[in-house]
TORKOL-4160 file (C-alpha; in steps of 0.2 Angstrom, whole numbers, padded with zeros to 4 digits, m for minus):
447
<pt num="1" X="m0090" Y="0081" Z="m0060"/>
<pt num="2" X="m0092" Y="0074" Z="m0043"/>
<pt num="3" X="m0080" Y="0060" Z="m0038"/>
<pt num="4" X="m0070" Y="0062" Z="m0055"/>
<pt num="5" X="m0052" Y="0065" Z="m0059"/>
<pt num="6" X="m0056" Y="0070" Z="m0077"/>
<pt num="7" X="m0058" Y="0089" Z="m0080"/>
<pt num="8" X="m0072" Y="0095" Z="m0090"/>
<pt num="9" X="m0061" Y="0100" Z="m0105"/>
<pt num="10" X="m0055" Y="0082" Z="m0106"/>
<pt num="11" X="m0072" Y="0076" Z="m0108"/>
<pt num="12" X="m0072" Y="0078" Z="m0127"/>
<pt num="13" X="m0081" Y="0062" Z="m0133"/>
<pt num="14" X="m0099" Y="0066" Z="m0139"/>
<pt num="15" X="m0113" Y="0055" Z="m0145"/>
<pt num="16" X="m0106" Y="0052" Z="m0162"/>
<pt num="17" X="m0088" Y="0048" Z="m0157"/>
<pt num="18" X="m0095" Y="0036" Z="m0144"/>
<pt num="19" X="m0107" Y="0028" Z="m0156"/>
<pt num="20" X="m0093" Y="0026" Z="m0169"/>
<pt num="21" X="m0081" Y="0019" Z="m0156"/>
<pt num="22" X="m0093" Y="0006" Z="m0149"/>
<pt num="23" X="m0100" Y="0000" Z="m0166"/>
<pt num="24" X="m0082" Y="m0002" Z="m0172"/>
<pt num="25" X="m0077" Y="m0011" Z="m0156"/>
<pt num="26" X="m0086" Y="m0026" Z="m0162"/>
<pt num="27" X="m0088" Y="m0022" Z="m0181"/>
<pt num="28" X="m0073" Y="m0032" Z="m0185"/>
<pt num="29" X="m0066" Y="m0048" Z="m0191"/>
<pt num="30" X="m0067" Y="m0058" Z="m0175"/>
<pt num="31" X="m0086" Y="m0054" Z="m0174"/>
<pt num="32" X="m0088" Y="m0059" Z="m0192"/>
<pt num="33" X="m0079" Y="m0076" Z="m0189"/>
<pt num="34" X="m0089" Y="m0079" Z="m0173"/>
<pt num="35" X="m0105" Y="m0076" Z="m0183"/>
<pt num="36" X="m0099" Y="m0089" Z="m0195"/>
<pt num="37" X="m0095" Y="m0101" Z="m0182"/>
<pt num="38" X="m0113" Y="m0100" Z="m0173"/>
<pt num="39" X="m0121" Y="m0103" Z="m0190"/>
<pt num="40" X="m0119" Y="m0121" Z="m0186"/>
<pt num="41" X="m0134" Y="m0119" Z="m0174"/>
<pt num="42" X="m0145" Y="m0114" Z="m0189"/>
<pt num="43" X="m0151" Y="m0096" Z="m0193"/>
<pt num="44" X="m0166" Y="m0095" Z="m0181"/>
<pt num="45" X="m0157" Y="m0102" Z="m0165"/>
<pt num="46" X="m0141" Y="m0092" Z="m0169"/>
<pt num="47" X="m0150" Y="m0076" Z="m0172"/>
<pt num="48" X="m0161" Y="m0076" Z="m0157"/>
<pt num="49" X="m0147" Y="m0081" Z="m0146"/>
<pt num="50" X="m0136" Y="m0067" Z="m0154"/>
<pt num="51" X="m0149" Y="m0054" Z="m0149"/>
<pt num="52" X="m0154" Y="m0060" Z="m0132"/>
<pt num="53" X="m0137" Y="m0063" Z="m0126"/>
<pt num="54" X="m0131" Y="m0047" Z="m0133"/>
<pt num="55" X="m0144" Y="m0037" Z="m0123"/>
<pt num="56" X="m0140" Y="m0046" Z="m0107"/>
<pt num="57" X="m0121" Y="m0045" Z="m0109"/>
<pt num="58" X="m0120" Y="m0027" Z="m0114"/>
<pt num="59" X="m0131" Y="m0021" Z="m0100"/>
<pt num="60" X="m0116" Y="m0026" Z="m0089"/>
<pt num="61" X="m0104" Y="m0017" Z="m0101"/>
<pt num="62" X="m0115" Y="m0002" Z="m0100"/>
<pt num="63" X="m0115" Y="0000" Z="m0082"/>
<pt num="64" X="m0097" Y="m0004" Z="m0081"/>
<pt num="65" X="m0094" Y="0011" Z="m0094"/>
<pt num="66" X="m0104" Y="0022" Z="m0082"/>
<pt num="67" X="m0091" Y="0019" Z="m0069"/>
<pt num="68" X="m0078" Y="0027" Z="m0080"/>
<pt num="69" X="m0089" Y="0042" Z="m0083"/>
<pt num="70" X="m0092" Y="0044" Z="m0064"/>
<pt num="71" X="m0074" Y="0042" Z="m0058"/>
<pt num="72" X="m0064" Y="0047" Z="m0074"/>
<pt num="73" X="m0053" Y="0031" Z="m0072"/>
<pt num="74" X="m0050" Y="0016" Z="m0083"/>
<pt num="75" X="m0057" Y="m0001" Z="m0079"/>
<pt num="76" X="m0043" Y="m0009" Z="m0071"/>
<pt num="77" X="m0039" Y="0005" Z="m0059"/>
<pt num="78" X="m0057" Y="0002" Z="m0054"/>
<pt num="79" X="m0054" Y="m0016" Z="m0049"/>
<pt num="80" X="m0042" Y="m0010" Z="m0035"/>
<pt num="81" X="m0056" Y="m0006" Z="m0022"/>
<pt num="82" X="m0064" Y="m0023" Z="m0025"/>
<pt num="83" X="m0048" Y="m0034" Z="m0027"/>
<pt num="84" X="m0036" Y="m0023" Z="m0018"/>
<pt num="85" X="m0022" Y="m0012" Z="m0024"/>
<pt num="86" X="m0011" Y="m0027" Z="m0027"/>
<pt num="87" X="m0025" Y="m0039" Z="m0030"/>
<pt num="88" X="m0030" Y="m0029" Z="m0046"/>
<pt num="89" X="m0016" Y="m0037" Z="m0055"/>
<pt num="90" X="m0026" Y="m0053" Z="m0057"/>
<pt num="91" X="m0041" Y="m0045" Z="m0067"/>
<pt num="92" X="m0028" Y="m0034" Z="m0076"/>
<pt num="93" X="m0018" Y="m0049" Z="m0082"/>
<pt num="94" X="m0034" Y="m0057" Z="m0087"/>
<pt num="95" X="m0039" Y="m0042" Z="m0097"/>
<pt num="96" X="m0022" Y="m0041" Z="m0105"/>
<pt num="97" X="m0023" Y="m0059" Z="m0111"/>
<pt num="98" X="m0041" Y="m0057" Z="m0118"/>
<pt num="99" X="m0039" Y="m0041" Z="m0127"/>
<pt num="100" X="m0022" Y="m0046" Z="m0134"/>
<pt num="101" X="m0031" Y="m0062" Z="m0139"/>
<pt num="102" X="m0045" Y="m0052" Z="m0148"/>
<pt num="103" X="m0032" Y="m0041" Z="m0157"/>
<pt num="104" X="m0022" Y="m0057" Z="m0162"/>
<pt num="105" X="m0038" Y="m0065" Z="m0169"/>
<pt num="106" X="m0042" Y="m0049" Z="m0180"/>
<pt num="107" X="m0023" Y="m0048" Z="m0185"/>
<pt num="108" X="m0023" Y="m0066" Z="m0191"/>
<pt num="109" X="m0038" Y="m0064" Z="m0201"/>
<pt num="110" X="m0031" Y="m0048" Z="m0209"/>
<pt num="111" X="m0015" Y="m0056" Z="m0212"/>
<pt num="112" X="m0024" Y="m0069" Z="m0222"/>
<pt num="113" X="m0031" Y="m0055" Z="m0233"/>
<pt num="114" X="m0014" Y="m0047" Z="m0234"/>
<pt num="115" X="m0006" Y="m0064" Z="m0238"/>
<pt num="116" X="m0019" Y="m0066" Z="m0252"/>
<pt num="117" X="m0015" Y="m0049" Z="m0259"/>
<pt num="118" X="0003" Y="m0053" Z="m0259"/>
<pt num="119" X="0000" Y="m0069" Z="m0268"/>
<pt num="120" X="m0011" Y="m0061" Z="m0282"/>
<pt num="121" X="0000" Y="m0045" Z="m0284"/>
<pt num="122" X="0018" Y="m0052" Z="m0281"/>
<pt num="123" X="0016" Y="m0071" Z="m0283"/>
<pt num="124" X="0020" Y="m0075" Z="m0265"/>
<pt num="125" X="0015" Y="m0092" Z="m0259"/>
<pt num="126" X="m0004" Y="m0096" Z="m0258"/>
<pt num="127" X="m0011" Y="m0094" Z="m0240"/>
<pt num="128" X="m0019" Y="m0112" Z="m0242"/>
<pt num="129" X="m0003" Y="m0120" Z="m0249"/>
<pt num="130" X="0012" Y="m0129" Z="m0240"/>
<pt num="131" X="0021" Y="m0112" Z="m0239"/>
<pt num="132" X="0007" Y="m0102" Z="m0232"/>
<pt num="133" X="0017" Y="m0097" Z="m0217"/>
<pt num="134" X="0028" Y="m0086" Z="m0228"/>
<pt num="135" X="0013" Y="m0075" Z="m0235"/>
<pt num="136" X="0003" Y="m0076" Z="m0218"/>
<pt num="137" X="0019" Y="m0072" Z="m0208"/>
<pt num="138" X="0023" Y="m0057" Z="m0218"/>
<pt num="139" X="0005" Y="m0052" Z="m0217"/>
<pt num="140" X="0006" Y="m0053" Z="m0198"/>
<pt num="141" X="0022" Y="m0042" Z="m0198"/>
<pt num="142" X="0014" Y="m0029" Z="m0210"/>
<pt num="143" X="m0001" Y="m0028" Z="m0199"/>
<pt num="144" X="0010" Y="m0026" Z="m0183"/>
<pt num="145" X="0018" Y="m0011" Z="m0192"/>
<pt num="146" X="0000" Y="m0004" Z="m0196"/>
<pt num="147" X="m0005" Y="m0007" Z="m0178"/>
<pt num="148" X="0010" Y="0002" Z="m0170"/>
<pt num="149" X="0007" Y="0017" Z="m0181"/>
<pt num="150" X="m0011" Y="0017" Z="m0176"/>
<pt num="151" X="m0008" Y="0017" Z="m0157"/>
<pt num="152" X="0008" Y="0028" Z="m0157"/>
<pt num="153" X="m0002" Y="0044" Z="m0155"/>
<pt num="154" X="m0013" Y="0037" Z="m0141"/>
<pt num="155" X="m0031" Y="0040" Z="m0138"/>
<pt num="156" X="m0034" Y="0054" Z="m0150"/>
<pt num="157" X="m0027" Y="0044" Z="m0165"/>
<pt num="158" X="m0039" Y="0030" Z="m0160"/>
<pt num="159" X="m0053" Y="0042" Z="m0160"/>
<pt num="160" X="m0049" Y="0048" Z="m0178"/>
<pt num="161" X="m0047" Y="0030" Z="m0184"/>
<pt num="162" X="m0064" Y="0026" Z="m0178"/>
<pt num="163" X="m0071" Y="0041" Z="m0187"/>
<pt num="164" X="m0063" Y="0036" Z="m0203"/>
<pt num="165" X="m0064" Y="0017" Z="m0202"/>
<pt num="166" X="m0082" Y="0016" Z="m0199"/>
<pt num="167" X="m0086" Y="0021" Z="m0216"/>
<pt num="168" X="m0075" Y="0008" Z="m0224"/>
<pt num="169" X="m0084" Y="m0005" Z="m0214"/>
<pt num="170" X="m0101" Y="0001" Z="m0219"/>
<pt num="171" X="m0096" Y="m0001" Z="m0237"/>
<pt num="172" X="m0089" Y="m0018" Z="m0235"/>
<pt num="173" X="m0104" Y="m0026" Z="m0226"/>
<pt num="174" X="m0117" Y="m0018" Z="m0238"/>
<pt num="175" X="m0107" Y="m0024" Z="m0252"/>
<pt num="176" X="m0106" Y="m0041" Z="m0244"/>
<pt num="177" X="m0124" Y="m0042" Z="m0241"/>
<pt num="178" X="m0128" Y="m0037" Z="m0259"/>
<pt num="179" X="m0117" Y="m0051" Z="m0266"/>
<pt num="180" X="m0124" Y="m0064" Z="m0254"/>
<pt num="181" X="m0142" Y="m0060" Z="m0257"/>
<pt num="182" X="m0140" Y="m0058" Z="m0276"/>
<pt num="183" X="m0135" Y="m0077" Z="m0277"/>
<pt num="184" X="m0146" Y="m0084" Z="m0263"/>
<pt num="185" X="m0164" Y="m0079" Z="m0256"/>
<pt num="186" X="m0169" Y="m0076" Z="m0238"/>
<pt num="187" X="m0178" Y="m0092" Z="m0239"/>
<pt num="188" X="m0163" Y="m0102" Z="m0244"/>
<pt num="189" X="m0152" Y="m0095" Z="m0231"/>
<pt num="190" X="m0165" Y="m0097" Z="m0217"/>
<pt num="191" X="m0170" Y="m0115" Z="m0222"/>
<pt num="192" X="m0152" Y="m0121" Z="m0222"/>
<pt num="193" X="m0146" Y="m0133" Z="m0209"/>
<pt num="194" X="m0129" Y="m0140" Z="m0205"/>
<pt num="195" X="m0126" Y="m0159" Z="m0205"/>
<pt num="196" X="m0131" Y="m0166" Z="m0188"/>
<pt num="197" X="m0114" Y="m0171" Z="m0183"/>
<pt num="198" X="m0109" Y="m0152" Z="m0186"/>
<pt num="199" X="m0124" Y="m0145" Z="m0177"/>
<pt num="200" X="m0120" Y="m0133" Z="m0163"/>
<pt num="201" X="m0131" Y="m0134" Z="m0147"/>
<pt num="202" X="m0140" Y="m0119" Z="m0140"/>
<pt num="203" X="m0130" Y="m0119" Z="m0124"/>
<pt num="204" X="m0114" Y="m0118" Z="m0134"/>
<pt num="205" X="m0120" Y="m0103" Z="m0144"/>
<pt num="206" X="m0125" Y="m0095" Z="m0128"/>
<pt num="207" X="m0108" Y="m0097" Z="m0120"/>
<pt num="208" X="m0099" Y="m0092" Z="m0136"/>
<pt num="209" X="m0108" Y="m0076" Z="m0138"/>
<pt num="210" X="m0108" Y="m0073" Z="m0119"/>
<pt num="211" X="m0089" Y="m0075" Z="m0118"/>
<pt num="212" X="m0087" Y="m0064" Z="m0134"/>
<pt num="213" X="m0098" Y="m0050" Z="m0127"/>
<pt num="214" X="m0095" Y="m0050" Z="m0108"/>
<pt num="215" X="m0076" Y="m0046" Z="m0112"/>
<pt num="216" X="m0081" Y="m0028" Z="m0114"/>
<pt num="217" X="m0088" Y="m0027" Z="m0097"/>
<pt num="218" X="m0070" Y="m0025" Z="m0090"/>
<pt num="219" X="m0065" Y="m0012" Z="m0103"/>
<pt num="220" X="m0080" Y="0000" Z="m0104"/>
<pt num="221" X="m0073" Y="0013" Z="m0093"/>
<pt num="222" X="m0057" Y="0015" Z="m0103"/>
<pt num="223" X="m0067" Y="0024" Z="m0116"/>
<pt num="224" X="m0082" Y="0031" Z="m0107"/>
<pt num="225" X="m0072" Y="0041" Z="m0094"/>
<pt num="226" X="m0069" Y="0054" Z="m0108"/>
<pt num="227" X="m0088" Y="0055" Z="m0112"/>
<pt num="228" X="m0096" Y="0073" Z="m0112"/>
<pt num="229" X="m0112" Y="0067" Z="m0104"/>
<pt num="230" X="m0121" Y="0052" Z="m0096"/>
<pt num="231" X="m0130" Y="0048" Z="m0112"/>
<pt num="232" X="m0113" Y="0046" Z="m0122"/>
<pt num="233" X="m0106" Y="0035" Z="m0107"/>
<pt num="234" X="m0121" Y="0024" Z="m0103"/>
<pt num="235" X="m0134" Y="0023" Z="m0117"/>
<pt num="236" X="m0124" Y="0026" Z="m0133"/>
<pt num="237" X="m0111" Y="0012" Z="m0129"/>
<pt num="238" X="m0125" Y="0000" Z="m0126"/>
<pt num="239" X="m0134" Y="0004" Z="m0143"/>
<pt num="240" X="m0118" Y="0005" Z="m0153"/>
<pt num="241" X="m0110" Y="m0011" Z="m0147"/>
<pt num="242" X="m0126" Y="m0021" Z="m0150"/>
<pt num="243" X="m0128" Y="m0014" Z="m0167"/>
<pt num="244" X="m0110" Y="m0018" Z="m0172"/>
<pt num="245" X="m0111" Y="m0036" Z="m0165"/>
<pt num="246" X="m0128" Y="m0040" Z="m0172"/>
<pt num="247" X="m0123" Y="m0033" Z="m0189"/>
<pt num="248" X="m0106" Y="m0041" Z="m0191"/>
<pt num="249" X="m0111" Y="m0058" Z="m0183"/>
<pt num="250" X="m0126" Y="m0058" Z="m0195"/>
<pt num="251" X="m0114" Y="m0054" Z="m0210"/>
<pt num="252" X="m0103" Y="m0068" Z="m0205"/>
<pt num="253" X="m0117" Y="m0080" Z="m0202"/>
<pt num="254" X="m0126" Y="m0077" Z="m0219"/>
<pt num="255" X="m0110" Y="m0076" Z="m0229"/>
<pt num="256" X="m0104" Y="m0093" Z="m0221"/>
<pt num="257" X="m0121" Y="m0101" Z="m0225"/>
<pt num="258" X="m0120" Y="m0094" Z="m0243"/>
<pt num="259" X="m0103" Y="m0102" Z="m0245"/>
<pt num="260" X="m0110" Y="m0119" Z="m0238"/>
<pt num="261" X="m0124" Y="m0118" Z="m0251"/>
<pt num="262" X="m0111" Y="m0114" Z="m0265"/>
<pt num="263" X="m0099" Y="m0128" Z="m0259"/>
<pt num="264" X="m0113" Y="m0140" Z="m0254"/>
<pt num="265" X="m0104" Y="m0142" Z="m0237"/>
<pt num="266" X="m0102" Y="m0133" Z="m0221"/>
<pt num="267" X="m0085" Y="m0129" Z="m0214"/>
<pt num="268" X="m0083" Y="m0117" Z="m0199"/>
<pt num="269" X="m0065" Y="m0114" Z="m0204"/>
<pt num="270" X="m0072" Y="m0105" Z="m0220"/>
<pt num="271" X="m0080" Y="m0092" Z="m0208"/>
<pt num="272" X="m0067" Y="m0079" Z="m0208"/>
<pt num="273" X="m0070" Y="m0064" Z="m0220"/>
<pt num="274" X="m0054" Y="m0066" Z="m0230"/>
<pt num="275" X="m0060" Y="m0084" Z="m0235"/>
<pt num="276" X="m0078" Y="m0077" Z="m0239"/>
<pt num="277" X="m0071" Y="m0062" Z="m0249"/>
<pt num="278" X="m0060" Y="m0073" Z="m0259"/>
<pt num="279" X="m0073" Y="m0087" Z="m0262"/>
<pt num="280" X="m0087" Y="m0076" Z="m0266"/>
<pt num="281" X="m0077" Y="m0066" Z="m0278"/>
<pt num="282" X="m0076" Y="m0049" Z="m0270"/>
<pt num="283" X="m0059" Y="m0046" Z="m0276"/>
<pt num="284" X="m0044" Y="m0037" Z="m0269"/>
<pt num="285" X="m0053" Y="m0021" Z="m0264"/>
<pt num="286" X="m0063" Y="m0031" Z="m0251"/>
<pt num="287" X="m0047" Y="m0039" Z="m0244"/>
<pt num="288" X="m0039" Y="m0021" Z="m0243"/>
<pt num="289" X="m0055" Y="m0015" Z="m0233"/>
<pt num="290" X="m0053" Y="m0030" Z="m0221"/>
<pt num="291" X="m0035" Y="m0025" Z="m0218"/>
<pt num="292" X="m0040" Y="m0007" Z="m0214"/>
<pt num="293" X="m0055" Y="m0011" Z="m0204"/>
<pt num="294" X="m0044" Y="m0023" Z="m0193"/>
<pt num="295" X="m0032" Y="m0008" Z="m0190"/>
<pt num="296" X="m0047" Y="0003" Z="m0184"/>
<pt num="297" X="m0055" Y="m0011" Z="m0173"/>
<pt num="298" X="m0039" Y="m0017" Z="m0166"/>
<pt num="299" X="m0035" Y="0000" Z="m0160"/>
<pt num="300" X="m0049" Y="m0002" Z="m0147"/>
<pt num="301" X="m0044" Y="m0019" Z="m0141"/>
<pt num="302" X="m0026" Y="m0013" Z="m0140"/>
<pt num="303" X="m0030" Y="0002" Z="m0130"/>
<pt num="304" X="m0040" Y="m0009" Z="m0117"/>
<pt num="305" X="m0025" Y="m0021" Z="m0116"/>
<pt num="306" X="m0013" Y="m0006" Z="m0114"/>
<pt num="307" X="m0023" Y="0001" Z="m0100"/>
<pt num="308" X="m0023" Y="m0015" Z="m0091"/>
<pt num="309" X="m0004" Y="m0017" Z="m0094"/>
<pt num="310" X="m0002" Y="0001" Z="m0087"/>
<pt num="311" X="m0011" Y="m0004" Z="m0071"/>
<pt num="312" X="0001" Y="m0018" Z="m0067"/>
<pt num="313" X="0017" Y="m0009" Z="m0073"/>
<pt num="314" X="0014" Y="0008" Z="m0067"/>
<pt num="315" X="0031" Y="0016" Z="m0072"/>
<pt num="316" X="0027" Y="0013" Z="m0090"/>
<pt num="317" X="0018" Y="0027" Z="m0100"/>
<pt num="318" X="0002" Y="0023" Z="m0109"/>
<pt num="319" X="0011" Y="0024" Z="m0126"/>
<pt num="320" X="0024" Y="0012" Z="m0120"/>
<pt num="321" X="0011" Y="0000" Z="m0114"/>
<pt num="322" X="0002" Y="0001" Z="m0130"/>
<pt num="323" X="0017" Y="m0003" Z="m0140"/>
<pt num="324" X="0022" Y="m0017" Z="m0129"/>
<pt num="325" X="0005" Y="m0026" Z="m0130"/>
<pt num="326" X="0004" Y="m0023" Z="m0149"/>
<pt num="327" X="0020" Y="m0032" Z="m0152"/>
<pt num="328" X="0015" Y="m0046" Z="m0140"/>
<pt num="329" X="m0002" Y="m0048" Z="m0148"/>
<pt num="330" X="0007" Y="m0049" Z="m0165"/>
<pt num="331" X="0017" Y="m0064" Z="m0160"/>
<pt num="332" X="0002" Y="m0072" Z="m0153"/>
<pt num="333" X="m0005" Y="m0071" Z="m0170"/>
<pt num="334" X="0007" Y="m0084" Z="m0176"/>
<pt num="335" X="m0001" Y="m0098" Z="m0164"/>
<pt num="336" X="m0014" Y="m0104" Z="m0177"/>
<pt num="337" X="0000" Y="m0107" Z="m0189"/>
<pt num="338" X="0009" Y="m0117" Z="m0176"/>
<pt num="339" X="m0006" Y="m0128" Z="m0172"/>
<pt num="340" X="m0012" Y="m0128" Z="m0190"/>
<pt num="341" X="m0030" Y="m0123" Z="m0185"/>
<pt num="342" X="m0037" Y="m0106" Z="m0183"/>
<pt num="343" X="m0054" Y="m0113" Z="m0177"/>
<pt num="344" X="m0046" Y="m0124" Z="m0163"/>
<pt num="345" X="m0036" Y="m0110" Z="m0157"/>
<pt num="346" X="m0051" Y="m0098" Z="m0156"/>
<pt num="347" X="m0061" Y="m0111" Z="m0146"/>
<pt num="348" X="m0047" Y="m0114" Z="m0134"/>
<pt num="349" X="m0045" Y="m0095" Z="m0132"/>
<pt num="350" X="m0064" Y="m0093" Z="m0129"/>
<pt num="351" X="m0064" Y="m0106" Z="m0115"/>
<pt num="352" X="m0049" Y="m0098" Z="m0106"/>
<pt num="353" X="m0057" Y="m0081" Z="m0107"/>
<pt num="354" X="m0074" Y="m0088" Z="m0101"/>
<pt num="355" X="m0068" Y="m0097" Z="m0086"/>
<pt num="356" X="m0056" Y="m0083" Z="m0080"/>
<pt num="357" X="m0064" Y="m0067" Z="m0085"/>
<pt num="358" X="m0083" Y="m0069" Z="m0082"/>
<pt num="359" X="m0081" Y="m0072" Z="m0063"/>
<pt num="360" X="m0072" Y="m0055" Z="m0061"/>
<pt num="361" X="m0087" Y="m0045" Z="m0068"/>
<pt num="362" X="m0100" Y="m0046" Z="m0054"/>
<pt num="363" X="m0087" Y="m0043" Z="m0041"/>
<pt num="364" X="m0081" Y="m0027" Z="m0049"/>
<pt num="365" X="m0098" Y="m0021" Z="m0052"/>
<pt num="366" X="m0106" Y="m0026" Z="m0035"/>
<pt num="367" X="m0092" Y="m0017" Z="m0026"/>
<pt num="368" X="m0095" Y="m0001" Z="m0034"/>
<pt num="369" X="m0114" Y="0000" Z="m0035"/>
<pt num="370" X="m0119" Y="m0010" Z="m0020"/>
<pt num="371" X="m0105" Y="m0009" Z="m0007"/>
<pt num="372" X="m0098" Y="0008" Z="m0011"/>
<pt num="373" X="m0114" Y="0017" Z="m0017"/>
<pt num="374" X="m0106" Y="0023" Z="m0033"/>
<pt num="375" X="m0092" Y="0033" Z="m0024"/>
<pt num="376" X="m0074" Y="0028" Z="m0022"/>
<pt num="377" X="m0060" Y="0037" Z="m0013"/>
<pt num="378" X="m0050" Y="0041" Z="m0028"/>
<pt num="379" X="m0034" Y="0047" Z="m0019"/>
<pt num="380" X="m0033" Y="0031" Z="m0010"/>
<pt num="381" X="m0032" Y="0019" Z="m0025"/>
<pt num="382" X="m0013" Y="0018" Z="m0024"/>
<pt num="383" X="m0012" Y="0021" Z="m0005"/>
<pt num="384" X="m0002" Y="0008" Z="0005"/>
<pt num="385" X="m0012" Y="0003" Z="0021"/>
<pt num="386" X="m0027" Y="0013" Z="0014"/>
<pt num="387" X="m0045" Y="0008" Z="0013"/>
<pt num="388" X="m0042" Y="m0003" Z="m0002"/>
<pt num="389" X="m0026" Y="m0011" Z="0004"/>
<pt num="390" X="m0035" Y="m0025" Z="0014"/>
<pt num="391" X="m0022" Y="m0039" Z="0018"/>
<pt num="392" X="m0005" Y="m0034" Z="0011"/>
<pt num="393" X="m0014" Y="m0026" Z="m0004"/>
<pt num="394" X="m0026" Y="m0040" Z="m0008"/>
<pt num="395" X="m0044" Y="m0042" Z="m0005"/>
<pt num="396" X="m0045" Y="m0061" Z="m0002"/>
<pt num="397" X="m0064" Y="m0061" Z="m0002"/>
<pt num="398" X="m0064" Y="m0056" Z="m0020"/>
<pt num="399" X="m0050" Y="m0069" Z="m0025"/>
<pt num="400" X="m0060" Y="m0083" Z="m0016"/>
<pt num="401" X="m0076" Y="m0077" Z="m0025"/>
<pt num="402" X="m0067" Y="m0077" Z="m0042"/>
<pt num="403" X="m0060" Y="m0094" Z="m0039"/>
<pt num="404" X="m0077" Y="m0101" Z="m0034"/>
<pt num="405" X="m0084" Y="m0094" Z="m0050"/>
<pt num="406" X="m0070" Y="m0101" Z="m0060"/>
<pt num="407" X="m0073" Y="m0118" Z="m0053"/>
<pt num="408" X="m0092" Y="m0117" Z="m0056"/>
<pt num="409" X="m0089" Y="m0113" Z="m0074"/>
<pt num="410" X="m0078" Y="m0128" Z="m0076"/>
<pt num="411" X="m0090" Y="m0140" Z="m0067"/>
<pt num="412" X="m0105" Y="m0134" Z="m0076"/>
<pt num="413" X="m0096" Y="m0136" Z="m0092"/>
<pt num="414" X="m0095" Y="m0155" Z="m0089"/>
<pt num="415" X="m0114" Y="m0156" Z="m0086"/>
<pt num="416" X="m0121" Y="m0158" Z="m0103"/>
<pt num="417" X="m0139" Y="m0155" Z="m0098"/>
<pt num="418" X="m0133" Y="m0137" Z="m0093"/>
<pt num="419" X="m0119" Y="m0134" Z="m0106"/>
<pt num="420" X="m0130" Y="m0140" Z="m0121"/>
<pt num="421" X="m0146" Y="m0131" Z="m0116"/>
<pt num="422" X="m0143" Y="m0114" Z="m0107"/>
<pt num="423" X="m0125" Y="m0113" Z="m0106"/>
<pt num="424" X="m0114" Y="m0110" Z="m0091"/>
<pt num="425" X="m0107" Y="m0092" Z="m0092"/>
<pt num="426" X="m0121" Y="m0083" Z="m0084"/>
<pt num="427" X="m0123" Y="m0096" Z="m0070"/>
<pt num="428" X="m0104" Y="m0094" Z="m0066"/>
<pt num="429" X="m0107" Y="m0075" Z="m0066"/>
<pt num="430" X="m0121" Y="m0077" Z="m0054"/>
<pt num="431" X="m0112" Y="m0089" Z="m0042"/>
<pt num="432" X="m0096" Y="m0078" Z="m0042"/>
<pt num="433" X="m0107" Y="m0062" Z="m0038"/>
<pt num="434" X="m0117" Y="m0071" Z="m0024"/>
<pt num="435" X="m0102" Y="m0078" Z="m0016"/>
<pt num="436" X="m0094" Y="m0061" Z="m0016"/>
<pt num="437" X="m0110" Y="m0053" Z="m0009"/>
<pt num="438" X="m0111" Y="m0066" Z="0005"/>
<pt num="439" X="m0093" Y="m0066" Z="0010"/>
<pt num="440" X="m0093" Y="m0047" Z="0011"/>
<pt num="441" X="m0108" Y="m0046" Z="0021"/>
<pt num="442" X="m0101" Y="m0059" Z="0033"/>
<pt num="443" X="m0085" Y="m0050" Z="0034"/>
<pt num="444" X="m0092" Y="m0033" Z="0037"/>
<pt num="445" X="m0104" Y="m0040" Z="0051"/>
<pt num="446" X="m0089" Y="m0047" Z="0060"/>
<pt num="447" X="m0080" Y="m0031" Z="0058"/>
């Protein structure tokens, strides 16, 4: 393939593997929990926002994924031409934080399931009692072991996990839907509304889903670079990840509403699948499936984090990077126990990712598609004093544009007429991209 460092025999990801990977990417505990959280806006608002924001966000992810297919390189290596050989450390660090954060989110939820099983089978302390940290802590440790095993064989093991895990996930969500709608009708679910003091604004739903979805725009290339053809790299990822997101967020939304109807009160903290499986009486088998599905879905997040880690610490192998980020992500999983609130930790995490990651995306994409016409000098991506070295390895135009996008995100968040209606994520993205476009045009004209 032109302008690619991946040989044809290495392109072994076909349509089915690509679909399985991208459905599994968001068919996980974190998506389920997020769907439960946005249920606070009501079913119609949450559902429409989920679909529309998904289509917009994953369009960015899809064209990002095509960059990997075109060049054969992972996402963070492809930030070197835009941010500079050394400047790419910034988006790489942000990517490490966000994907370790998503892995930690899934791990914590799976640890709740693991802790519940330990309580039922071996009489460990309850996950809701004063000594919950014992069961949940052991659950985190056991999940770390499972994750280390899953990433130890690299990309091929992840591909095999996706093929296996997707069927378990299908069984769980179908089972969940049967249980929910056996007890409650569509009319009851759609007519439910939270108490006014708990209602989430449309803008908050938009930002929650935008931050949740756009994170994949800086990781698409990590998987699509091994795609057999353009369809498996560009179209299938868009379809797969939308399906996974819509499906699992809807499951989280409907099951959380079912619990609210059952308990006569709504609590977003009850949105995680472990709580839902327990309170809807799905039993230990459902908890076990949550644990296994977390292992398969986390393999994707950990690979993205490991790839970004590898871009910063070039002497480490990919396997060493994967093991490192897996261990760190496992320790991050203890934060909700320390602050005593999973939901509060999750919201803070989303805000950090939103303000730092979203401004990276337009810079990274504009540089490839507009300024370099979909071609990079691949042999210059590590070259000192080469075309991507800029000033001491950093493209300060990209850094300035990113910083302005970050500031815009924070300023807009304080304007309630924006943050409560249309959100602030896409505005910050546009401002960051326009700033980079303008600065680059001015810079090139002077040059």
